Structure formats: structure tokens, C-alpha cells
Backbone as XML, in Angstrom:
<?xml version="1.0"?>
<chain id="A" units="angstrom">
  <residue number="1" name="MET">
    <atom name="N" x="-52.962" y="140.848" z="-112.733"/>
    <atom name="CA" x="-51.958" y="142.274" z="-113.068"/>
    <atom name="C" x="-53.173" y="143.058" z="-113.429"/>
  </residue>
  <residue number="2" name="ASP">
    <atom name="N" x="-53.054" y="144.266" z="-112.857"/>
    <atom name="CA" x="-53.795" y="145.681" z="-112.716"/>
    <atom name="C" x="-53.661" y="146.527" z="-114.715"/>
  </residue>
  <residue number="3" name="ASN">
    <atom name="N" x="-54.737" y="146.994" z="-114.990"/>
    <atom name="CA" x="-54.867" y="147.297" z="-116.333"/>
    <atom name="C" x="-53.675" y="148.522" z="-116.659"/>
  </residue>
  <residue number="4" name="ASN">
    <atom name="N" x="-53.334" y="148.872" z="-115.444"/>
    <atom name="CA" x="-51.994" y="150.102" z="-115.494"/>
    <atom name="C" x="-51.050" y="149.491" z="-115.905"/>
  </residue>
  <residue number="5" name="CYS">
    <atom name="N" x="-51.023" y="148.150" z="-115.545"/>
    <atom name="CA" x="-49.144" y="147.607" z="-115.444"/>
    <atom name="C" x="-48.247" y="148.153" z="-116.824"/>
  </residue>
  <residue number="6" name="CYS">
    <atom name="N" x="-47.402" y="148.366" z="-116.548"/>
    <atom name="CA" x="-46.208" y="148.279" z="-117.594"/>
    <atom name="C" x="-46.871" y="149.680" z="-118.403"/>
  </residue>
  <residue number="7" name="LYS">
    <atom name="N" x="-47.716" y="150.021" z="-118.528"/>
    <atom name="CA" x="-48.375" y="151.515" z="-119.433"/>
    <atom name="C" x="-47.745" y="153.049" z="-118.593"/>
  </residue>
  <residue number="8" name="LYS">
    <atom name="N" x="-47.360" y="152.974" z="-117.483"/>
    <atom name="CA" x="-46.884" y="154.204" z="-116.801"/>
    <atom name="C" x="-45.265" y="153.666" z="-116.848"/>
  </residue>
  <residue number="9" name="LYS">
    <atom name="N" x="-44.687" y="154.761" z="-116.324"/>
    <atom name="CA" x="-42.864" y="154.397" z="-116.554"/>
    <atom name="C" x="-42.800" y="155.819" z="-115.225"/>
  </residue>
  <residue number="10" name="THR">
    <atom name="N" x="-41.712" y="154.990" z="-114.186"/>
    <atom name="CA" x="-40.922" y="155.818" z="-113.227"/>
    <atom name="C" x="-39.421" y="156.367" z="-113.206"/>
  </residue>
  <residue number="11" name="LYS">
    <atom name="N" x="-39.303" y="157.419" z="-113.527"/>
    <atom name="CA" x="-37.793" y="157.808" z="-114.020"/>
    <atom name="C" x="-37.081" y="157.812" z="-112.642"/>
  </residue>
  <residue number="12" name="ARG">
    <atom name="N" x="-36.050" y="157.041" z="-112.795"/>
    <atom name="CA" x="-35.404" y="156.753" z="-111.412"/>
    <atom name="C" x="-34.068" y="157.197" z="-111.686"/>
  </residue>
  <residue number="13" name="SER">
    <atom name="N" x="-33.515" y="157.730" z="-110.623"/>
    <atom name="CA" x="-31.736" y="158.402" z="-110.811"/>
    <atom name="C" x="-30.868" y="157.348" z="-110.875"/>
  </residue>
  <residue number="14" name="VAL">
    <atom name="N" x="-29.826" y="157.206" z="-110.947"/>
    <atom name="CA" x="-28.697" y="156.057" z="-111.608"/>
    <atom name="C" x="-28.737" y="155.534" z="-109.795"/>
  </residue>
  <residue number="15" name="SER">
    <atom name="N" x="-28.514" y="156.696" z="-108.754"/>
    <atom name="CA" x="-28.279" y="156.085" z="-107.609"/>
    <atom name="C" x="-29.493" y="155.322" z="-106.753"/>
  </residue>
  <residue number="16" name="GLU">
    <atom name="N" x="-30.506" y="155.726" z="-107.495"/>
    <atom name="CA" x="-31.721" y="154.964" z="-106.656"/>
    <atom name="C" x="-32.135" y="153.624" z="-107.486"/>
  </residue>
  <residue number="17" name="LYS">
    <atom name="N" x="-31.904" y="153.713" z="-108.378"/>
    <atom name="CA" x="-32.218" y="152.237" z="-109.118"/>
    <atom name="C" x="-30.438" y="151.530" z="-108.668"/>
  </residue>
  <residue number="18" name="LYS">
    <atom name="N" x="-29.402" y="151.712" z="-108.503"/>
    <atom name="CA" x="-28.628" y="150.904" z="-107.843"/>
    <atom name="C" x="-28.945" y="150.305" z="-106.430"/>
  </residue>
  <residue number="19" name="LEU">
    <atom name="N" x="-29.345" y="151.539" z="-105.721"/>
    <atom name="CA" x="-30.168" y="151.150" z="-104.224"/>
    <atom name="C" x="-31.110" y="150.129" z="-104.260"/>
  </residue>
  <residue number="20" name="ILE">
    <atom name="N" x="-31.935" y="150.106" z="-105.118"/>
    <atom name="CA" x="-32.796" y="149.368" z="-105.659"/>
    <atom name="C" x="-32.357" y="147.960" z="-106.089"/>
  </residue>
  <residue number="21" name="THR">
    <atom name="N" x="-31.804" y="147.832" z="-107.107"/>
    <atom name="CA" x="-31.066" y="146.499" z="-107.552"/>
    <atom name="C" x="-30.086" y="146.026" z="-106.634"/>
  </residue>
  <residue number="22" name="ASN">
    <atom name="N" x="-29.310" y="146.458" z="-105.573"/>
    <atom name="CA" x="-28.553" y="146.035" z="-104.504"/>
    <atom name="C" x="-29.600" y="145.329" z="-103.931"/>
  </residue>
  <residue number="23" name="ARG">
    <atom name="N" x="-30.455" y="146.198" z="-103.411"/>
    <atom name="CA" x="-31.226" y="145.102" z="-102.278"/>
    <atom name="C" x="-31.847" y="144.014" z="-102.927"/>
  </residue>
  <residue number="24" name="LEU">
    <atom name="N" x="-32.495" y="143.830" z="-104.053"/>
    <atom name="CA" x="-33.089" y="142.687" z="-104.654"/>
    <atom name="C" x="-31.835" y="141.915" z="-105.143"/>
  </residue>
  <residue number="25" name="ASN">
    <atom name="N" x="-30.656" y="142.158" z="-105.441"/>
    <atom name="CA" x="-29.575" y="140.935" z="-105.062"/>
    <atom name="C" x="-29.608" y="140.156" z="-104.138"/>
  </residue>
  <residue number="26" name="ARG">
    <atom name="N" x="-29.615" y="141.342" z="-102.575"/>
    <atom name="CA" x="-29.302" y="140.511" z="-101.699"/>
    <atom name="C" x="-30.604" y="139.601" z="-101.015"/>
  </residue>
  <residue number="27" name="ILE">
    <atom name="N" x="-31.929" y="140.147" z="-101.360"/>
    <atom name="CA" x="-32.830" y="139.176" z="-101.621"/>
    <atom name="C" x="-32.836" y="138.118" z="-102.030"/>
  </residue>
  <residue number="28" name="GLY">
    <atom name="N" x="-32.294" y="138.187" z="-103.812"/>
    <atom name="CA" x="-32.030" y="137.153" z="-104.435"/>
    <atom name="C" x="-31.058" y="136.432" z="-103.616"/>
  </residue>
  <residue number="29" name="GLY">
    <atom name="N" x="-30.277" y="136.824" z="-102.896"/>
    <atom name="CA" x="-28.646" y="135.688" z="-101.888"/>
    <atom name="C" x="-29.195" y="135.472" z="-101.160"/>
  </residue>
  <residue number="30" name="GLN">
    <atom name="N" x="-30.133" y="135.939" z="-100.541"/>
    <atom name="CA" x="-30.485" y="135.057" z="-98.899"/>
    <atom name="C" x="-31.797" y="134.161" z="-99.451"/>
  </residue>
  <residue number="31" name="ILE">
    <atom name="N" x="-32.932" y="134.073" z="-100.717"/>
    <atom name="CA" x="-33.419" y="132.674" z="-101.507"/>
    <atom name="C" x="-33.122" y="131.630" z="-101.995"/>
  </residue>
  <residue number="32" name="SER">
    <atom name="N" x="-31.256" y="132.172" z="-102.266"/>
    <atom name="CA" x="-30.194" y="131.266" z="-103.173"/>
    <atom name="C" x="-29.950" y="130.577" z="-101.723"/>
  </residue>
  <residue number="33" name="GLY">
    <atom name="N" x="-29.756" y="130.913" z="-100.559"/>
    <atom name="CA" x="-29.239" y="130.474" z="-99.301"/>
    <atom name="C" x="-30.161" y="129.656" z="-98.515"/>
  </residue>
  <residue number="34" name="ILE">
    <atom name="N" x="-31.582" y="130.379" z="-98.714"/>
    <atom name="CA" x="-32.405" y="129.025" z="-98.164"/>
    <atom name="C" x="-32.691" y="127.758" z="-99.088"/>
  </residue>
  <residue number="35" name="THR">
    <atom name="N" x="-32.934" y="128.105" z="-100.334"/>
    <atom name="CA" x="-32.710" y="126.433" z="-101.635"/>
    <atom name="C" x="-31.496" y="125.505" z="-100.811"/>
  </residue>
  <residue number="36" name="LYS">
    <atom name="N" x="-30.970" y="126.175" z="-100.550"/>
    <atom name="CA" x="-29.118" y="125.683" z="-100.203"/>
    <atom name="C" x="-29.856" y="124.812" z="-98.599"/>
  </residue>
  <residue number="37" name="MET">
    <atom name="N" x="-30.079" y="125.840" z="-97.658"/>
    <atom name="CA" x="-30.570" y="125.408" z="-96.366"/>
    <atom name="C" x="-31.606" y="123.910" z="-96.644"/>
  </residue>
  <residue number="38" name="ILE">
    <atom name="N" x="-32.760" y="123.905" z="-98.098"/>
    <atom name="CA" x="-33.378" y="122.859" z="-98.091"/>
    <atom name="C" x="-33.115" y="121.983" z="-98.458"/>
  </residue>
  <residue number="39" name="GLU">
    <atom name="N" x="-31.724" y="122.107" z="-99.378"/>
    <atom name="CA" x="-30.881" y="120.931" z="-100.191"/>
    <atom name="C" x="-30.135" y="120.142" z="-99.067"/>
  </residue>
  <residue number="40" name="ASN">
    <atom name="N" x="-29.810" y="120.847" z="-98.260"/>
    <atom name="CA" x="-29.125" y="120.165" z="-96.931"/>
    <atom name="C" x="-30.007" y="119.819" z="-95.866"/>
  </residue>
  <residue number="41" name="ASP">
    <atom name="N" x="-31.155" y="119.936" z="-96.232"/>
    <atom name="CA" x="-32.041" y="119.458" z="-95.242"/>
    <atom name="C" x="-31.720" y="119.950" z="-93.504"/>
  </residue>
  <residue number="42" name="ALA">
    <atom name="N" x="-31.593" y="121.430" z="-93.781"/>
    <atom name="CA" x="-31.308" y="122.516" z="-92.464"/>
    <atom name="C" x="-32.629" y="122.270" z="-91.492"/>
  </residue>
  <residue number="43" name="TYR">
    <atom name="N" x="-32.796" y="122.252" z="-90.697"/>
    <atom name="CA" x="-34.003" y="122.604" z="-89.243"/>
    <atom name="C" x="-34.732" y="123.575" z="-89.540"/>
  </residue>
  <residue number="44" name="CYS">
    <atom name="N" x="-36.241" y="122.885" z="-89.442"/>
    <atom name="CA" x="-37.248" y="123.547" z="-89.891"/>
    <atom name="C" x="-36.980" y="125.193" z="-89.175"/>
  </residue>
  <residue number="45" name="ASN">
    <atom name="N" x="-37.021" y="125.441" z="-88.435"/>
    <atom name="CA" x="-36.495" y="126.700" z="-87.723"/>
    <atom name="C" x="-35.473" y="127.462" z="-88.038"/>
  </residue>
  <residue number="46" name="ASP">
    <atom name="N" x="-34.693" y="127.276" z="-88.528"/>
    <atom name="CA" x="-33.796" y="127.654" z="-89.031"/>
    <atom name="C" x="-33.952" y="128.129" z="-90.718"/>
  </residue>
  <residue number="47" name="VAL">
    <atom name="N" x="-34.946" y="127.491" z="-91.021"/>
    <atom name="CA" x="-35.556" y="127.458" z="-92.653"/>
    <atom name="C" x="-36.553" y="128.819" z="-92.295"/>
  </residue>
  <residue number="48" name="LEU">
    <atom name="N" x="-37.631" y="128.743" z="-91.412"/>
    <atom name="CA" x="-37.877" y="129.505" z="-91.191"/>
    <atom name="C" x="-37.713" y="131.200" z="-90.323"/>
  </residue>
  <residue number="49" name="ILE">
    <atom name="N" x="-36.842" y="131.224" z="-90.160"/>
    <atom name="CA" x="-35.930" y="132.450" z="-89.720"/>
    <atom name="C" x="-35.657" y="133.041" z="-90.511"/>
  </residue>
  <residue number="50" name="GLN">
    <atom name="N" x="-34.842" y="132.276" z="-91.533"/>
    <atom name="CA" x="-34.682" y="132.907" z="-92.951"/>
    <atom name="C" x="-35.318" y="133.106" z="-93.975"/>
  </residue>
  <residue number="51" name="LEU">
    <atom name="N" x="-36.323" y="132.733" z="-93.875"/>
    <atom name="CA" x="-37.862" y="133.283" z="-94.730"/>
    <atom name="C" x="-38.414" y="134.428" z="-94.105"/>
  </residue>
  <residue number="52" name="SER">
    <atom name="N" x="-38.786" y="134.611" z="-93.352"/>
    <atom name="CA" x="-38.840" y="135.684" z="-91.877"/>
    <atom name="C" x="-38.173" y="136.655" z="-92.560"/>
  </residue>
  <residue number="53" name="ALA">
    <atom name="N" x="-36.716" y="136.983" z="-92.583"/>
    <atom name="CA" x="-36.003" y="137.940" z="-92.900"/>
    <atom name="C" x="-35.728" y="138.092" z="-94.608"/>
  </residue>
  <residue number="54" name="VAL">
    <atom name="N" x="-35.835" y="137.178" z="-95.188"/>
    <atom name="CA" x="-36.548" y="137.832" z="-96.498"/>
    <atom name="C" x="-37.946" y="138.433" z="-96.207"/>
  </residue>
  <residue number="55" name="GLU">
    <atom name="N" x="-39.372" y="138.341" z="-95.886"/>
    <atom name="CA" x="-40.373" y="138.785" z="-96.097"/>
    <atom name="C" x="-40.036" y="139.972" z="-95.567"/>
  </residue>
  <residue number="56" name="ASN">
    <atom name="N" x="-39.569" y="140.277" z="-94.508"/>
    <atom name="CA" x="-38.798" y="141.439" z="-93.939"/>
    <atom name="C" x="-38.072" y="142.339" z="-95.031"/>
  </residue>
  <residue number="57" name="SER">
    <atom name="N" x="-37.084" y="141.827" z="-95.512"/>
    <atom name="CA" x="-36.255" y="142.904" z="-96.445"/>
    <atom name="C" x="-37.385" y="142.692" z="-97.437"/>
  </residue>
  <residue number="58" name="ILE">
    <atom name="N" x="-38.071" y="142.407" z="-97.982"/>
    <atom name="CA" x="-39.145" y="142.786" z="-99.146"/>
    <atom name="C" x="-39.897" y="143.759" z="-98.969"/>
  </residue>
  <residue number="59" name="LYS">
    <atom name="N" x="-40.168" y="143.734" z="-97.796"/>
    <atom name="CA" x="-41.079" y="144.828" z="-96.864"/>
    <atom name="C" x="-40.763" y="145.848" z="-97.071"/>
  </residue>
  <residue number="60" name="SER">
    <atom name="N" x="-39.475" y="145.742" z="-96.216"/>
    <atom name="CA" x="-38.667" y="147.331" z="-96.035"/>
    <atom name="C" x="-38.610" y="147.553" z="-97.633"/>
  </residue>
  <residue number="61" name="LEU">
    <atom name="N" x="-38.095" y="146.951" z="-98.827"/>
    <atom name="CA" x="-37.580" y="147.638" z="-99.981"/>
    <atom name="C" x="-38.980" y="148.243" z="-100.815"/>
  </residue>
  <residue number="62" name="SER">
    <atom name="N" x="-40.654" y="146.965" z="-100.139"/>
    <atom name="CA" x="-42.092" y="147.843" z="-100.788"/>
    <atom name="C" x="-41.658" y="149.016" z="-100.368"/>
  </residue>
  <residue number="63" name="THR">
    <atom name="N" x="-41.463" y="149.409" z="-99.115"/>
    <atom name="CA" x="-42.217" y="150.447" z="-97.937"/>
    <atom name="C" x="-40.961" y="151.608" z="-98.701"/>
  </residue>
  <residue number="64" name="HIS">
    <atom name="N" x="-39.901" y="151.514" z="-98.912"/>
    <atom name="CA" x="-38.886" y="152.288" z="-99.934"/>
    <atom name="C" x="-39.452" y="153.135" z="-101.158"/>
  </residue>
  <residue number="65" name="ILE">
    <atom name="N" x="-39.963" y="151.938" z="-102.165"/>
    <atom name="CA" x="-40.736" y="152.288" z="-102.952"/>
    <atom name="C" x="-41.655" y="153.036" z="-103.122"/>
  </residue>
  <residue number="66" name="LEU">
    <atom name="N" x="-42.772" y="152.526" z="-101.961"/>
    <atom name="CA" x="-43.812" y="153.561" z="-101.615"/>
    <atom name="C" x="-44.107" y="154.889" z="-101.341"/>
  </residue>
  <residue number="67" name="GLU">
    <atom name="N" x="-42.923" y="154.863" z="-100.772"/>
    <atom name="CA" x="-42.571" y="156.437" z="-100.220"/>
    <atom name="C" x="-41.904" y="157.064" z="-100.861"/>
  </residue>
  <residue number="68" name="SER">
    <atom name="N" x="-40.748" y="156.637" z="-102.055"/>
    <atom name="CA" x="-40.599" y="157.789" z="-103.054"/>
    <atom name="C" x="-42.218" y="157.364" z="-103.683"/>
  </residue>
  <residue number="69" name="HIS">
    <atom name="N" x="-42.627" y="156.784" z="-103.980"/>
    <atom name="CA" x="-43.726" y="157.315" z="-105.139"/>
    <atom name="C" x="-44.669" y="158.109" z="-104.626"/>
  </residue>
  <residue number="70" name="LEU">
    <atom name="N" x="-44.755" y="158.463" z="-103.175"/>
    <atom name="CA" x="-45.678" y="159.158" z="-102.823"/>
    <atom name="C" x="-45.118" y="160.293" z="-102.620"/>
  </residue>
  <residue number="71" name="TYR">
    <atom name="N" x="-43.840" y="160.227" z="-102.646"/>
    <atom name="CA" x="-43.279" y="162.060" z="-102.732"/>
    <atom name="C" x="-43.036" y="162.371" z="-104.543"/>
  </residue>
  <residue number="72" name="SER">
    <atom name="N" x="-42.921" y="161.449" z="-105.464"/>
    <atom name="CA" x="-42.485" y="161.961" z="-106.518"/>
    <atom name="C" x="-43.229" y="162.180" z="-107.781"/>
  </residue>
  <residue number="73" name="CYS">
    <atom name="N" x="-43.460" y="160.586" z="-107.936"/>
    <atom name="CA" x="-44.618" y="160.636" z="-108.825"/>
    <atom name="C" x="-46.316" y="161.167" z="-108.483"/>
  </residue>
  <residue number="74" name="VAL">
    <atom name="N" x="-47.032" y="160.642" z="-107.707"/>
    <atom name="CA" x="-48.174" y="161.231" z="-106.966"/>
    <atom name="C" x="-48.499" y="163.083" z="-106.950"/>
  </residue>
  <residue number="75" name="PRO">
    <atom name="N" x="-47.435" y="163.058" z="-106.427"/>
    <atom name="CA" x="-47.712" y="164.981" z="-106.857"/>
    <atom name="C" x="-47.492" y="165.030" z="-109.003"/>
  </residue>
  <residue number="76" name="GLU">
    <atom name="N" x="-46.563" y="165.108" z="-108.847"/>
    <atom name="CA" x="-46.686" y="165.189" z="-110.181"/>
    <atom name="C" x="-48.142" y="164.633" z="-111.230"/>
  </residue>
  <residue number="77" name="ALA">
    <atom name="N" x="-48.422" y="163.536" z="-110.439"/>
    <atom name="CA" x="-49.815" y="163.113" z="-111.503"/>
    <atom name="C" x="-50.455" y="164.064" z="-111.054"/>
  </residue>
  <residue number="78" name="LEU">
    <atom name="N" x="-51.014" y="164.706" z="-110.252"/>
    <atom name="CA" x="-51.929" y="164.884" z="-109.534"/>
    <atom name="C" x="-51.769" y="166.781" z="-109.769"/>
  </residue>
  <residue number="79" name="GLU">
    <atom name="N" x="-50.478" y="167.247" z="-110.175"/>
    <atom name="CA" x="-50.351" y="168.205" z="-110.752"/>
    <atom name="C" x="-51.283" y="168.312" z="-111.950"/>
  </residue>
  <residue number="80" name="ASN">
    <atom name="N" x="-50.922" y="167.233" z="-113.003"/>
    <atom name="CA" x="-51.101" y="166.730" z="-114.597"/>
    <atom name="C" x="-52.611" y="166.763" z="-114.684"/>
  </residue>
  <residue number="81" name="GLY">
    <atom name="N" x="-53.288" y="166.708" z="-113.278"/>
    <atom name="CA" x="-54.786" y="166.668" z="-113.368"/>
    <atom name="C" x="-55.100" y="165.011" z="-113.308"/>
  </residue>
  <residue number="82" name="GLU">
    <atom name="N" x="-54.097" y="163.965" z="-113.288"/>
    <atom name="CA" x="-54.326" y="162.330" z="-113.127"/>
    <atom name="C" x="-54.556" y="162.184" z="-112.021"/>
  </residue>
  <residue number="83" name="TYR">
    <atom name="N" x="-56.154" y="162.301" z="-111.292"/>
    <atom name="CA" x="-56.693" y="161.866" z="-110.313"/>
    <atom name="C" x="-57.074" y="160.411" z="-110.140"/>
  </residue>
  <residue number="84" name="ASP">
    <atom name="N" x="-57.075" y="159.708" z="-111.366"/>
    <atom name="CA" x="-57.000" y="158.248" z="-111.118"/>
    <atom name="C" x="-55.616" y="157.607" z="-110.018"/>
  </residue>
  <residue number="85" name="THR">
    <atom name="N" x="-54.688" y="158.576" z="-110.128"/>
    <atom name="CA" x="-53.813" y="158.137" z="-109.498"/>
    <atom name="C" x="-54.020" y="158.031" z="-107.809"/>
  </residue>
  <residue number="86" name="ILE">
    <atom name="N" x="-55.076" y="158.433" z="-107.468"/>
    <atom name="CA" x="-55.582" y="158.141" z="-106.176"/>
    <atom name="C" x="-56.248" y="156.976" z="-106.063"/>
  </residue>
  <residue number="87" name="ASP">
    <atom name="N" x="-57.109" y="156.422" z="-106.953"/>
    <atom name="CA" x="-57.592" y="155.068" z="-106.877"/>
    <atom name="C" x="-56.734" y="154.148" z="-107.124"/>
  </residue>
  <residue number="88" name="GLU">
    <atom name="N" x="-55.055" y="154.185" z="-107.440"/>
    <atom name="CA" x="-53.770" y="153.468" z="-107.682"/>
    <atom name="C" x="-53.757" y="153.075" z="-106.298"/>
  </residue>
  <residue number="89" name="LEU">
    <atom name="N" x="-53.592" y="154.584" z="-105.390"/>
    <atom name="CA" x="-52.862" y="154.521" z="-104.038"/>
    <atom name="C" x="-53.893" y="153.848" z="-103.316"/>
  </residue>
  <residue number="90" name="ILE">
    <atom name="N" x="-55.224" y="153.697" z="-103.364"/>
    <atom name="CA" x="-55.972" y="153.398" z="-102.581"/>
    <atom name="C" x="-55.855" y="151.814" z="-102.826"/>
  </residue>
  <residue number="91" name="SER">
    <atom name="N" x="-55.649" y="151.517" z="-104.526"/>
    <atom name="CA" x="-55.441" y="149.962" z="-104.170"/>
    <atom name="C" x="-54.043" y="149.330" z="-103.831"/>
  </residue>
  <residue number="92" name="LEU">
    <atom name="N" x="-52.935" y="150.165" z="-103.755"/>
    <atom name="CA" x="-51.683" y="150.063" z="-102.961"/>
    <atom name="C" x="-51.889" y="149.625" z="-101.487"/>
  </residue>
  <residue number="93" name="PHE">
    <atom name="N" x="-52.680" y="150.663" z="-100.711"/>
    <atom name="CA" x="-52.817" y="150.584" z="-99.724"/>
    <atom name="C" x="-53.760" y="149.211" z="-99.121"/>
  </residue>
  <residue number="94" name="LYS">
    <atom name="N" x="-55.046" y="148.839" z="-99.846"/>
    <atom name="CA" x="-54.998" y="147.447" z="-99.826"/>
    <atom name="C" x="-54.078" y="146.117" z="-99.784"/>
  </residue>
  <residue number="95" name="ARG">
    <atom name="N" x="-53.764" y="146.241" z="-100.988"/>
    <atom name="CA" x="-52.922" y="145.476" z="-100.834"/>
    <atom name="C" x="-51.431" y="145.494" z="-99.618"/>
  </residue>
  <residue number="96" name="PHE">
    <atom name="N" x="-51.073" y="146.320" z="-99.393"/>
    <atom name="CA" x="-50.184" y="146.383" z="-98.503"/>
    <atom name="C" x="-50.978" y="146.101" z="-96.901"/>
  </residue>
  <residue number="97" name="ASN">
    <atom name="N" x="-52.400" y="146.162" z="-96.933"/>
    <atom name="CA" x="-53.026" y="146.088" z="-95.461"/>
    <atom name="C" x="-53.294" y="144.567" z="-95.872"/>
  </residue>
  <residue number="98" name="LYS">
    <atom name="N" x="-52.898" y="143.366" z="-96.309"/>
    <atom name="CA" x="-53.656" y="142.261" z="-96.446"/>
    <atom name="C" x="-53.346" y="141.328" z="-95.533"/>
  </residue>
</chain>
């Protein structure tokens, strides 16, 4: 993990926290369903389809959080002269493009 992990905080509204938490809970449910599929010897193709659905759900949530970050955290940091935020963004985009 990166050195800045857990040093900075993002203030989120109650509704934003609820949206993110609901999506994470849904992803957790999908993963639990896949676990049951494996326990019940589900066909590989069916498991892979569900894994792809989880991957897409995670990517969608990641994109949502990134967009929020770009519209809220980044402008605020730049206004405060925290130009290391640009390096953080470059690092994020490199991770997203793997």
C-alpha cells in the first residue's frame, strides 16, 4: 500500500455512504453466491459468468468513487496547494489501466 493510506480522510454525505455501502453489500452477496456455487459443484461456465458480474460491479463502484474524488477531493486539495494530489492521480490512473 501507499504511504498516504489512512492519513487523509474524505468526508462523504450520509446518502453517499449509504449508496457505497449498499453496493458493497450487494457485491458481498454476489461473492457469497459464488462460494455456494463452488460448494454445490456449479458448472465452471456459470461460476465464471458470476465472477465477471462481480468484477463489473467492482469496476463500476471504483469508477463512481474516482469520479467523486475528481469532483470533490482533487479541486479542494489543489486549492490548498497540495500538488502531490497530481502524483496520486497519476498513480490511480496507472492502477486502473492495468
